[in-house]
N, C-alpha and C positions, 0 to 999 in steps of 0.2 A: 504494500500500500504506500509506504513512504517513498519507495523508488518511483512509483507512478506519479505521485504528487511532485517529486523533484523533477521528473521528466517533463511534466506539464508546465512547471514553473520555468524550467530551462527554455522550453519552446516559446512560452509567452515572452520571456525576457529577450530571447533572440529576435523574435518577430517584432517586438516593440522597438528595437533599436534600428530597424530598417526604415529609411526615409520613404515618404509618400511616393506613390506611383512606381514603386519598385516591384519586382517580381518576388512573391513569397514562394519558397521552395520547401516542400515537406519531404525530407529525405529519410526520416525514421521517427515514428511516433507510436509508442505502445499504448497511448491513450492516457487515462487517469481520471481525475475528478472532472465532472461535466462542467461545472461553473466556470473554471478558468478558460476552458475551450470556448464556451459560449461567448464570454467577454472578449477573448482574443479574436474570434472570427467575426464578431460584431464590428470590431475596430477595422479589420481587414475589409469588410463589406463597405464601411463608411469611406475608406480611403480610395476605393476604386482599384485597388491592386489586383493583379492577376495571381492566381494560385496554381503552382505547378506541383502536382503530386508525383514525386520522383523516388518512391520507395514505399515501405510499409506505413500505412495510416490506419491504425486499429482503434477500435472502441470509440471513445469520445472524440478522437481526431476526425472520424467520419462525419461528425456534425457539420463540418465545413460544407458538405453537400446541401445541407438544409439552410445554411445562412448566407453563403456567398453565391451570387447568381451563377448559374451553370455556364453561361457564356464567358465567364471569367475564370473557369477551371479547365485545366488541361492535364493530361496524364502522359507519362513516359512509359517505355517498355518495362521499367522496374516498378511501376506503381502496383500496389496491392492494397485493397481496402478490406478491413476485417470487421465483421459485424457480429454482435452477440446480444442477448437479452440484457436489459438494465439490471444492475444489482447494486446493493449497498453492503456496508460492513457494519456489524453490530459492535458493541463495546468490547466483546471478547475476541474480535478479529475474525468472526465468521461471516461469510457471504450469505446473503439472502436475496431472493428474487424480488423484483419491483415490476409486476406485470402492467400496472397502469403507466408507468414511465416507459416501458417497452412499447406499449401501444402508441403513446404520444410521439416517441422517437420515430417509430416506423411511419406514422402518418405524416411526419414532417419531411421525410426524404422525398426527393423527386419521384414521380410515377415510375419511370423505368427501373430505378434502384429498388423501390418498394416492391414492384412486381418480381424482380429477380430474387429478392430475399424471400418472398412468398413461395416462388417456384422451388426454392432450395430448402424448404422446411420452416421458414419463419425465424424469428429471433428466439433463440433458445440459449442454453448454456454452452452449446457447441459453437465454435468460431467458424463463420462462413467467410470464405475468401473470394472476393471479386477481383479478377485480374484478366490480363490478356485480351483476347478478342471480345469477351463479354463486356469488359470495362471500356475498351476502345469503341464499342458500339454505342456507348452512352455519353462518352466525353471525348473530345478531339485529342489527337496526339499533339504534344507540344512541338512547336517549331523552333 
C-alpha cells in the first residue's frame, strides 16, 4: 500500500513539474490511491496537454481515460492498460471489494473501453490487460 501511494505521489510530482502544453508520458504506473490520480488528471485535462501512454498504466492510472479527452490520448506499442475491480484496505491491511465504486468507474470509461472490459468478464479481482491491437483500435498510435 505504501509503495503504491509513493508511486502515485512520484507520478503526481513528476507531472506537476512539466510546463503547460507539454506532452505527458506515462511510462510505468502501478496505480495507487484514486484521489491523487483524479486530481492529477484533472490538472492535465485543464492544461490541454496530450497524454502518451508508453508502458504499463494499471489500476487508478487508467482513470486518465475517463478524465482526459480521448482525442488527446495516444498509445505506443509498449502501452498496456490494467483494469480490476475497486477495492479498499481496512485498518488491518486487508483488501475488501467496493462494488459501487467499481460500477461508477466502469460507467465513467469511454464506451469502447467499457465494452471491452465487459466482453472480458467485467471488473473483478483479476487484472484485465488491454494492449496491442485491441488498444490501438480504441486510441491512435503516437506519432
